[in-house]
N, C-alpha and C positions, 0 to 999 in steps of 0.2 A: 332653228337654235344652233349656235355656233359651236363647233367643237373645239377641242383644245388646240391651241397653237405653242409652237416651240417658238422662245426668245432668242434672238438672233444677237442681243447684247446692245442692240443701237438704241433701244428706248431710254436706256440709262442718260442718255441725252435730253430727254424730255423732262426727267425728274426735277420739279421745281427746286431750286437752290435759294437759300436766305438771301433777300436782297442786302447790299451793303450798308443800307440804312438800318434794317433790322439789327443785323450783326451790331452795328455801331450805337445803337440804342440799347442791348443788352451789356455790352463793353462799359458803357457809360454807366448803367444801372448799377453792375456789380461793382464798378469804381467808386460809385457814390456809397454803396452800403461797406465797401471795405475802409472809406475814409470816415464813415460814421463810428463805425466800430472803432478804429485809430483812436478818433478824438474822445470817444467814451473812454478807452482804456486811460488816454493822457489825463481826463480829469479826473478820473478815479485816483489815479496815482498822485495826481496834485493834491486833491482831498486829503488821502491817505498822508501825503508828506506834510501837508499843513498840519493836520491833527498830531504828528509826532512832535513839530516844532512846538506846539501848545503844550503837550507833556513835558517837553523838555524846559520850556521857560516858566511855567506856573509849578511843577512838579506835581500836578494832580496824577495820582495812579502812579507815581515814580516808585512806590514802594513794591508793586509788583514785577519791576524790571530786575533783571540779572545783575544790576548794577549794584545792589545792594550786596550782593557777596563779595564784591570787590572792594567797597568801602568797609566792610566789617573785617575784610582779612587786612587792610590796610591800617584801621584802627589797632588789632590786635599786634601786627608787625613792628609799628613803631614804638609800641609800649611793652615791646620783648615778649610777649606771649605767644603761643602757637597759632600761626595765621591759620592751620588746616583743622583747630578744633571744632568740631562740629557743635558741641554744646555751648561754647562760647560765640561761636558764631550765629547760633539760633537766638539767642538771648540778645544780642544787638540787632539782629533783623525783627524781631518782635516787637523791639523800642521802637521801630520805625514803621509799626503798623503793618509788618508783613504777615500776610494771612495765616493764621496758626494752624489751619489744617492741611497746609502746602509743606512739602517735602523741604528739609533744609537746602539751601543753595550755599555749596563750597564751591570755592576757587580749585580749579584742577590743573591749573597752568604750574609748570614745575617752579623751585626756588628762584630761578634765575628771572623771573618774570614779578618778583615780589619788589623789585626797585620801581615797577611803573604802578605799583598801586600804592608805596608807601606813603606819597605826597598826599593822598586821600585821608591818611589817618591824623593830618594836623588841623583838618576843618571838618565843620558839621556838615549833617549828610546832605542838605538841600544845599550849601555853596558845593560841596564836592559832585553832586549830580551834576549842576550846573556847568561846572568846570570840564567833568568828564564828557558831557553831552558835545559841548563847543570843540573840545579835542576830537570826537568822532567825526563831527561835520566838518572839520578842517582836513582831517584825513581824507576823508571822502571827495571834497572837492579839490584838493592836491592832486590827488591820485588820478581823478579822471583828467585834470588841466595836463597834468605830466603825460600821460598816456597819449592825448590828442597832441600835444607839441611833438613827442617821439614818431607820431605819425605822419608828420608834414604839416600839421595844422591844416589839414583838410577843410575847405570851403563850402562842399555842396550842401544844400539845405533841401529839405522835403515840403512839398505843399500839400496840405491837406485842407479842403473846403476853403480855399483861398487864404489860408496862413501858412506862414513859412517857417519852418522848425529846423534847428541845426541838429544834426544826428547825434549829437552827445547828449542830448535829454534822454535820449533812451536808456543809456546807463545811469544817467543822474536819478532817473527815476525807477530803477530798477529794485524789485519787490524785495528781494533778499537783503540788499544793503540798506532799504528803509526800515526791515524788519529788525536787522542790526543794530541800526542808531535807536528804534525804540527799545530794544532790549537791553541796550548799553554794554552788548558783547564786544570781544576784543579782535574779532575778525577783521575790522577796517584797519588796524594796527598792523596784521599781518599783512592786508592787501596793501597798503603803502610801503611795507619792507620789498614786497615783489617788485613795487613799481618801480622804488630807490634802485635796487639791484638791478632791473632792466635797463634805468638810465643810466648809470654810473659805471657799469661794468667792464666799458671800454677805456673810458677818460679817467676814470678814477678807482680802481679796482681794489684797495684797500676799503675805500668808504662804502664800495657796493656790498664786499664783506661784512663790514659794519651793521649795514642796512639789514643783513640777514637775520640779525638779532631779534628783529621783528617777527620775522617768519618764524623763529624758535620760540614764541609764544606760544605756538599750535603747530610743533612739530609734525603731530601724526597726519596734518594736511598736506605734508610736503615730501612724501616718502619715495616716490618715483623721482620726482624733481630732485630731491638732495641724491639719488644714486645717479643721476646723469650730471650733477653739478660737480660732484665729485669726480667723476670720470673726465669731465671736462676740463677741471684744473689739473688733472694728472697730464692729459694729452696734450693741452695747451700751455702748460707750466704758468697758469695762473694764479701762482702761490699767494699772490698779495689779497686775494680774495678770500683764502682760507685763512690766511693769518688776521686778516680783519674780522672773520666771524668768529674765530676761536678766541681771539683778545676780548671780544665785546660779551661773549659767552661768559668768559673766566672772571672779566671785571665785575658783571653783575652779580654773577654768584658768589664770588668773595665779598661783597658789598651784602647780600642777603647773609652770609654766613657769618661775616662780622656781626649783625644786628642779631640774628638766631642761630646760634652755632648748631642746633638740632635740626634746621630745617628741612634736609633732605631725608633725615629718619621720619620726621614727622610727616612729610609728604608722602612717603612710601607707606606708612602707617594708614594715612587716610585712603590712599587708593586701594588699599587690601580690605578695607572695611565699609567704604562708603557703600558697595553694593552695585556698581554700576554694571555688572555683568547682568543684572537681573532688568535692566532698566533698557526699554524698548527706544531706540534712536532711529528716525526713518532713513536709513542710508543704506548702500548696497550690502556691505559687508555684514552689517548687525542683522538685516533682513535675511541674508543667507543662513546665518547662524540660527536665527529664531526658526526658520522654514525647515532645517535638517536637524539640528540638535542644540537647542538652547543652552544645553550646559559644557558644549564644546567650545570653549573661548576663541581657540585656535582659527576657528572657520572664518571667522570674521576679518582675519589677515591674510586670507586666501585672496580676494580681489587686490591688495595691496601688493602681495608678492608678485602675481601676475602682472599688474601694473610697472613694477619696476623691470621686469622682464622686456616687456612691450619698451618701456622708455628707453633701456639700454640699447635694445634692436633701433630704436628710432634715431637716437643721436649717432650710434656709428655707422648707420647707413648714410648718415647726412655729415658726417665729421668733418668733410674736407671743406663743407660750406654751410657748416653751422652757424646761425644766426640767432642770439637768445631774442630778439625782439620780433623775429617771425615765429620761431617755433617754441618759444619759451611759454607764451599764454596759453598754447594747445597743452604744452606738458603740465601746466599748473591745474588747468581743467581737469585734464584726468587724474592728476594726483588728488584732487578734491573729491572727483567722483569715487575711487576705490579706496579712500581713508578708510582705516578701522573704525571709526566712527566720526560722524560729522552731522551738523545741525544746517538746517536749511539757511540760517544765518551766516554759517561759513562759504556759502556759495557766491558770497561776494568776489572770492577767489576767480570765478568764471568770467569777471568784468573786462580784464584786459584781452581775453578771446572773443568776446563778445563784440568790444569795442573796435578790436581789429577787423572783424568780420561786418559790423554796421557801417562802417566807412567804406567798404569795398562791395556793397550788394544795394538792391533796390528797394525801394520803399515797400513794394508788395510783399517781400520776404519778411520786412520787419513785423508785418502783422501778426503773425503766429506766435513772435516774441512778446510783443507788445500783450497780447491776449493770455498768453501764460504767465507772465508778471501778474496781470490783472486778476487772474484766478487764485494768485496766491493771496493777494490784498483782501478779496472778498472773503477768504477762508480767514483771515485773521479777524476782520469784521464780523465775522460769524462765530467767534472763539472756538476756532479749532485749534486744539492745543498743537504746541509744537512737537508733541510725542507720537501725533496722529501719523499713522500710516499712510495718509492723503498726501503728504510731502514726498513720499517715495519716487514720484515721475518726475520731479524738478530736475534735479541734477541730471540724469539722462536726458531730459528735454532740451538742457542748454546744450549739450554735447551734440544731439543730432541736429539742433537748428546751426549751430557753428558750423558742422561738417557740409551741411548742406549749402548754407550763404556761402561759403569759401570755395565750393565745388562750382557754383553756379552764380558768379557774379553778374551784374548788370549794371555795366556802366555806362549805357546809353540812357538808361532810365535816369540816372544821376545827372548826366550831362542835360538831359531835357528838363530838369527841375532845379 
């Protein structure tokens, strides 16, 4: 019998190592699996988009969309009635076969936004729904197109199972954007305002300021962004931007008050009585409040306050080389994440940041983004309501993916495909 022997370390040279052929086979297997998953996510998003187009064009199921509240408010507004009257809005919604068991949908945008819904008051519900849908699609396509142009019209393409795809298909089929169109929400208008500001802040600052009126449709989504914008205007003396924004807001508010002099009082009354503080919205601020003290409304503003502090530091440490095209998309993404309340449809504001990263990273890193988007689409198809806590992970996921993709770009992979 042999006794124990001491190892000198030289045996390591005799340990069999995987052959290059075996390693190559494994890599090809994983690559094929990743491509299959990416293709499945793409086909799911495409079918989801087609289904949305069918709803838009045929009107089937349109009475379940949030758009019905915009149409109802538009009808009341142009006929000099209270556009925030819950009882009147509910009667109009029920006339369009809105489910009676559902809570009444009321426009929560400030009176300055009433000029946007006013044209809906002059046409029938079906005609207004089609017009609104086409307008949302136009906002979406124009926003993605302008972002692509601002990024230098990148020409790289990804190949999946022998098929070639442009990277901008990823944001075009982004689940929150598709949900925004399905619901008829105004998040796509806010996105267009953000993109127009990024596009014109240098060449036509006054026009860039006017474009911010679209962002003011959902001001709570831009608190850190607004803090930096105001500081930037002062530091760089870009006062035409501020003048354009103030003039646009003043004009739209004046028009609203001309039609309905009590609009601000009616809006304030609605916000006090609608019971929004009892409503769970799957976002960071409200999740924090519900977890600690549901009656302490101030808690949902804590993330926004911290976000503003971070945003000011983020700008100030880069003020000498601040570039809205480079730094603005991340600022908008963080602003959306820390908003006092935000729906998954509002996450369209993540698109500029995600699109910036998409054009600078490898197709392998795109897979988690595509799968996360597909998970949302599956949830919608499974009738998981937008109030569900399931959607709490989505906004942090976009930020995490952006930070990872921006830190580890892989231009070699892009060049080879």
